[in-house]
C-alpha positions as CSV (number, residue, x, y, z in Angstrom):
1,M,52.0,124.3,138.7
2,S,52.3,126.5,141.0
3,T,49.3,129.3,142.4
4,V,52.0,131.1,143.5
5,E,53.2,133.9,140.7
6,E,56.4,135.7,140.9
7,P,57.4,139.0,140.9
8,V,58.2,140.9,137.6
9,G,61.4,142.7,138.0
10,D,61.8,144.3,141.1
11,Q,58.1,144.2,142.0
12,V,57.5,143.3,145.1
13,E,53.9,141.9,146.0
14,P,52.0,141.0,149.2
15,A,52.2,137.6,150.3
16,L,49.3,135.2,149.8
17,T,47.1,134.8,153.3
18,E,47.7,131.8,155.3
19,G,44.3,130.3,154.0
20,S,45.3,130.6,150.4
21,F,48.4,128.7,151.5
22,S,46.9,125.9,153.6
23,K,45.6,124.4,149.8
24,P,48.0,125.3,147.3
25,V,48.5,123.0,143.9
26,L,51.0,120.9,144.3
27,N,53.4,118.8,142.3
28,D,53.9,115.2,143.0
29,A,57.0,115.7,144.9
30,Q,55.1,118.5,147.0
31,Q,52.5,116.2,147.6
32,D,54.9,113.4,148.8
33,V,56.5,115.5,151.4
34,L,53.1,116.7,152.7
35,D,51.4,113.3,152.8
36,R,55.1,112.2,154.6
37,L,55.1,114.6,157.3
38,R,51.5,114.6,158.1
39,S,50.3,114.3,161.2
40,V,46.4,113.7,160.9
41,G,45.4,110.2,162.0
42,V,48.7,109.2,163.2
43,V,49.1,108.4,166.8
44,R,52.0,110.7,168.3
45,P,54.3,109.0,170.7
46,A,54.0,110.2,174.1
47,F,57.2,110.6,176.5
48,E,57.2,109.5,180.6
49,P,58.0,112.9,182.2
50,G,61.6,113.1,184.0
51,L,63.1,112.2,180.5
52,R,65.6,115.5,180.3
53,E,66.5,114.9,183.7
54,H,67.1,111.0,182.8
55,L,69.3,111.6,179.8
56,R,71.1,114.5,181.7
57,L,72.0,112.3,184.6
58,E,73.0,109.3,181.7
59,L,75.4,112.1,179.9
60,E,77.0,113.6,183.2
61,R,77.8,109.8,184.6
62,G,79.5,109.1,181.0
63,M,81.6,112.2,180.7
64,A,81.9,113.0,183.9
65,P,85.5,111.2,184.4
66,L,86.9,113.1,181.6
67,I,86.7,116.3,183.6
68,E,90.0,116.4,185.5
69,L,91.6,115.5,181.8
70,L,90.3,118.3,179.7
71,G,93.1,120.8,180.8
72,E,92.0,124.4,180.2
73,E,90.4,123.9,177.0
74,D,87.0,123.5,177.5
75,L,84.6,120.3,175.0
76,Y,82.4,121.4,172.6
77,L,80.6,118.6,170.7
78,S,78.5,119.0,167.6
79,K,77.0,116.6,165.0
80,H,80.1,117.6,162.9
81,K,82.4,116.5,165.4
82,L,80.5,113.3,166.4
83,E,81.0,112.0,162.5
84,Q,84.5,112.7,162.1
85,V,85.6,111.2,165.6
86,H,83.4,108.0,164.6
87,G,84.6,108.3,161.1
88,C,88.4,108.7,160.7
89,E,90.4,109.5,163.6
90,G,93.4,110.6,161.8
91,K,91.3,113.1,159.2
92,F,89.6,114.1,162.8
93,L,93.1,115.0,164.2
94,A,94.5,116.7,161.0
95,E,91.3,118.8,160.7
96,E,91.9,119.9,164.3
97,D,95.1,121.9,163.5
98,I,93.8,123.0,160.3
99,P,92.5,126.9,160.8
100,F,89.2,127.7,159.9
101,E,88.9,129.4,156.6
102,W,85.9,130.9,155.1
103,S,84.7,129.7,151.9
104,V,82.4,129.6,148.7
105,P,80.9,125.9,149.5
106,I,80.3,127.2,153.6
107,A,79.0,130.7,152.6
108,R,76.6,129.1,149.8
109,G,74.9,126.7,152.6
110,L,74.5,129.5,155.3
111,V,73.0,131.9,152.1
112,A,70.9,129.3,151.0
113,H,69.6,128.7,154.6
114,R,69.0,132.0,154.8
115,A,67.0,133.0,151.8
116,I,64.9,129.8,152.9
117,E,64.1,131.4,156.4
118,I,63.4,135.3,154.6
119,Q,60.9,132.8,152.6
120,I,59.2,130.8,155.1
121,T,58.9,133.8,157.8
122,S,58.3,136.9,155.2
123,R,55.0,138.1,154.1
124,T,56.2,139.1,151.3
125,R,56.8,136.9,147.8
126,W,59.8,137.3,146.4
127,S,61.8,135.5,143.3
128,A,64.3,133.3,143.9
129,L,67.3,135.4,143.2
130,D,66.2,138.1,145.1
131,L,65.5,136.2,147.9
132,V,69.5,135.3,147.6
133,D,70.5,138.6,147.2
134,E,68.5,139.6,150.5
135,A,70.3,136.7,152.5
136,I,73.3,138.0,151.0
137,A,72.3,141.5,152.0
138,R,71.7,140.7,155.4
139,F,74.8,138.8,156.2
140,Q,77.0,141.7,155.0
141,N,75.1,144.4,157.1
142,D,75.2,142.3,160.4
143,G,79.4,141.9,158.9
144,R,80.1,138.9,161.5
145,G,81.1,135.8,160.8
146,V,80.2,134.9,156.9
147,G,79.0,138.4,156.7
148,E,82.3,140.0,157.1
149,W,83.7,137.4,154.2
150,L,81.1,138.3,152.0
151,Q,81.9,142.0,152.5
152,R,85.6,141.5,151.9
153,A,85.1,138.5,148.9
154,T,85.7,139.3,145.4
155,E,82.9,139.8,143.1
156,A,83.7,136.3,141.3
157,E,83.3,134.5,145.1
158,V,79.7,136.3,145.8
159,D,78.6,135.3,142.5
160,M,79.6,131.6,142.9
161,V,77.8,132.1,146.4
162,R,74.8,133.5,144.9
163,A,74.6,131.2,141.9
164,E,75.1,127.9,144.3
165,A,72.7,129.4,146.8
166,N,70.2,130.0,144.5
167,N,70.6,126.6,143.1
168,A,69.7,124.9,146.5
169,L,66.6,127.6,147.1
170,C,65.2,126.6,143.6
171,S,65.1,122.7,145.0
172,F,63.8,123.5,147.9
173,Q,61.2,125.1,146.2
174,D,60.7,122.7,143.6
175,C,60.2,120.2,146.1
176,W,58.7,121.6,149.4
177,P,55.5,122.5,149.7
178,P,54.6,126.0,151.1
179,L,54.6,125.9,154.8
180,A,51.6,127.1,156.8
181,R,52.8,129.6,159.6
182,K,50.3,127.4,161.7
183,W,52.6,124.6,161.3
184,R,55.1,126.9,163.4
185,P,58.0,126.5,161.0
186,A,61.4,127.5,162.5
187,T,65.0,127.4,160.5
188,E,68.7,126.7,162.4
189,V,67.0,127.4,165.7
190,P,69.9,127.0,168.4
191,M,70.2,123.5,171.0
192,R,72.7,123.8,173.5
193,A,73.0,121.8,176.6
194,E,75.9,122.5,178.8
195,F,77.3,120.0,181.3
196,F,79.8,120.7,184.4
197,A,79.8,124.3,184.4
198,G,80.3,124.7,180.6
199,R,83.2,122.7,180.4
200,I,81.0,119.9,178.2
201,V,78.8,121.7,175.3
202,L,76.6,119.9,173.1
203,T,75.6,122.1,170.6
204,G,73.5,121.8,167.1
205,K,71.2,123.8,164.7
206,P,68.6,122.0,162.7
207,D,67.8,123.2,158.9
208,L,64.3,123.2,159.6
209,T,61.5,122.2,162.4
210,I,57.8,121.8,161.9
211,G,55.2,121.7,164.6
212,F,55.4,121.4,168.2
213,P,55.0,119.0,171.3
214,E,51.5,118.9,173.4
215,G,52.6,118.2,176.8
216,Q,54.6,114.8,177.1
217,T,53.3,113.9,173.3
218,A,55.7,114.9,170.9
219,G,55.1,116.7,167.4
220,K,57.7,118.3,166.1
221,V,59.2,117.1,162.8
222,V,63.1,118.2,162.7
223,V,64.7,118.1,159.3
224,D,68.0,118.2,157.4
225,F,68.7,118.9,154.1
226,K,71.4,117.2,152.1
227,T,72.6,116.5,148.3
228,G,74.6,113.3,147.0
229,R,74.4,109.7,148.7
230,Q,72.4,108.5,151.7
231,S,74.7,107.8,154.6
232,P,74.3,106.3,158.0
233,A,75.5,109.3,159.2
234,H,72.9,111.8,157.9
235,V,70.4,109.6,160.4
236,A,73.2,110.1,163.5
237,D,72.9,113.7,163.0
238,L,69.2,114.4,163.0
239,R,69.5,111.7,166.2
240,F,71.9,114.2,168.0
241,Y,69.2,117.2,167.5
242,A,66.6,114.7,169.1
243,L,68.9,114.2,172.0
244,L,69.4,117.9,172.1
245,D,65.8,118.7,172.1
246,A,64.5,116.1,174.9
247,L,67.5,118.3,176.7
248,R,66.0,121.5,176.1
249,V,62.2,120.7,176.4
250,G,62.0,117.3,177.9
251,V,60.0,115.8,174.8
252,P,62.0,115.0,171.5
253,P,60.8,115.2,167.8
254,R,58.3,113.0,167.0
255,Q,59.9,112.2,163.4
256,L,63.5,113.0,161.7
257,V,63.9,113.3,158.2
258,T,66.5,113.8,156.2
259,Y,65.7,115.3,152.8
260,Y,67.9,114.9,149.7
261,L,67.5,117.9,147.5
262,D,68.8,116.9,144.4
263,S,66.7,113.8,144.1
264,A,63.7,114.7,146.1
265,T,64.3,111.5,148.2
266,M,63.4,111.6,152.2
267,H,64.7,109.0,154.6
268,S,62.4,109.5,158.2
269,E,62.2,107.3,161.5
270,E,60.1,107.8,164.7
271,V,61.8,108.9,167.6
272,T,61.9,106.3,170.4
273,N,63.3,105.7,174.0
274,E,65.4,103.2,172.2
275,I,67.2,105.8,169.7
276,L,67.7,108.4,172.5
277,D,69.7,105.9,174.9
278,A,72.0,104.8,171.4
279,T,72.4,108.6,171.1
280,V,73.5,109.3,174.9
281,A,75.7,106.1,174.2
282,R,77.7,107.6,171.0
283,T,78.1,111.0,172.4
284,V,80.0,109.9,175.4
285,G,81.9,107.5,173.3
286,A,82.7,110.5,171.1
287,A,83.8,112.9,174.1
288,R,86.0,110.1,175.5
289,R,87.6,109.2,172.0
290,I,88.3,113.1,171.3
291,V,89.8,113.7,174.8
292,E,92.3,110.7,174.4
293,L,93.0,111.9,170.8
294,R,93.6,115.4,171.8
295,A,96.3,113.8,174.7
296,I,98.1,111.6,171.9
297,S,98.5,114.7,169.8
298,A,99.5,116.5,172.6
299,G,102.3,113.8,173.1
300,M,103.2,113.5,169.4
301,K,103.9,117.4,169.2
302,C,106.0,117.4,172.5
303,S,108.1,114.8,170.7
304,A,108.3,116.7,167.3
305,R,109.1,119.8,169.1
306,A,112.0,117.5,171.4
307,S,115.1,120.5,172.0
308,S,118.9,119.5,172.1
309,S,119.0,121.5,175.2
310,P,119.1,118.7,178.3
311,A,117.0,120.8,180.4
312,I,113.8,121.9,177.6
313,T,114.1,118.4,176.9
314,R,113.5,117.0,180.2
315,A,110.7,119.4,180.6
316,R,109.3,118.9,177.3
317,S,109.5,114.9,178.5
318,R,107.6,115.5,181.5
319,A,105.0,117.2,179.5
320,C,104.8,114.2,177.0
321,E,104.3,111.7,180.1
322,R,101.9,113.4,181.0
323,S,100.0,113.5,177.9
324,T,100.6,109.7,178.1
325,A,99.5,109.7,181.4
326,S,96.1,111.4,180.4
327,S,95.6,109.3,177.6
328,R,95.9,105.9,179.4
329,A,93.2,107.2,182.4
330,I,90.8,108.4,179.5
331,A,91.2,104.9,178.0
332,S,90.6,103.3,181.9
333,A,88.2,105.4,183.1
334,P,85.0,103.8,184.0
335,V,81.8,104.5,182.1
336,A,78.2,104.4,183.1
337,T,77.1,100.3,182.3
338,F,74.6,101.9,179.6
339,V,77.4,103.0,177.6
340,V,78.0,100.5,175.0
341,V,77.7,100.6,171.6
342,V,73.7,99.7,171.5
343,D,73.3,101.5,168.2
344,S,72.4,98.4,166.0
345,A,69.6,100.6,164.5
346,M,72.3,102.4,162.4
347,G,73.7,99.0,161.4
348,A,70.8,97.9,159.5
349,L,70.7,101.5,157.3
C-alpha cells in the first residue's frame, strides 16, 4: 500500500511535502530497507585525520614503477576494469580490442538510473512510464553519448529501452521507501582520483548515495543496484567506491549496500581501515596486471604483423623486444610491502 497516488493520464500533480515523505505507509520490503539503513542509535565509525593522504601515498608507492612503462597511453581504472582483470585475463584482452558500441542493455541501465534520479530530485509526482520517457527525452535533448544513440535508434530499440528501464524503475519503487530530502540522496555522483599528473586515474559513479559524514565520523551509505545472483565482485565494486570517496573527502562511507532488485535482497558491510587497505592492494595489483597484459598483447600483435621485408621485420622485432622487456620489468618491479593479497574477507563471501 502506498500513500502516493499516480497522476491520471497526462496530469502532473505537485509533490508531497517533505513531512509527508518522512512517514509513508511502507510494505515489508520497503520497511526492511529502512530498518537496515537506519543509523539512529547506531555508533558510527570515526576515522583518523590524514586518512586521505595515507591512502594516496600508498597508492602512489604501489603504482610508481608503472609510470615509465605506460608509454603514451594513460591508465584509467574503474570498477569494471578491476573486475575484468581480476577475473578472466583472456576476456579482458579480448574486450580491450573490441570498440565500444551502444546497445539496448547499456542504454536501459542509464535510462533507469536517470529516471530514479528524476524521481528523487523532482518536486513533481510522476507515473513510472512518464519518468522513463522524461529520462529518454533528456538524454536525447543532450545529444551526447547515449543521447546521440537514442536519437539514431529505431523505434523498436527505443521501445525495448523504455520497457526494460520501466521494469527496473518499478522494481526500485516496489522495494525502496521514498527518500526524504534531508537524507541528501544523490545518484551517480562522479568520483575521481588522479595520480602522477593524470597518468593514472581512478574513476567511478555509484548508483545512489544517502547521508554524509560529520567531521571525521562516517555517515554516508553507498548503494549499488544489481539483478541476478550475488557475487563477491559486487562487494569489490562497492569497496572501490569507498576508496574513491575516502580519497575525495578523507572519510569513507559508513556502509556499503548491494541491493538486488529482482529478489528484494540486500548485502551490506561496514567500512573499516582493513577494507580500505585491501582495496588499495587490489587496485595496485590490477594496475600492474593491466600494464603487463597490454605489453604482452602489444608484443603478440607485433609478431602477428611481421612482414617478409627484412628491414621491417627487424624494426618490428625490436619493438616486440621492447614490449617483452616492459612486461618483464613490470613483473619484477618492486611494490610497497603493504601490497599483498590481503583481501581475505572477500574469500569468506
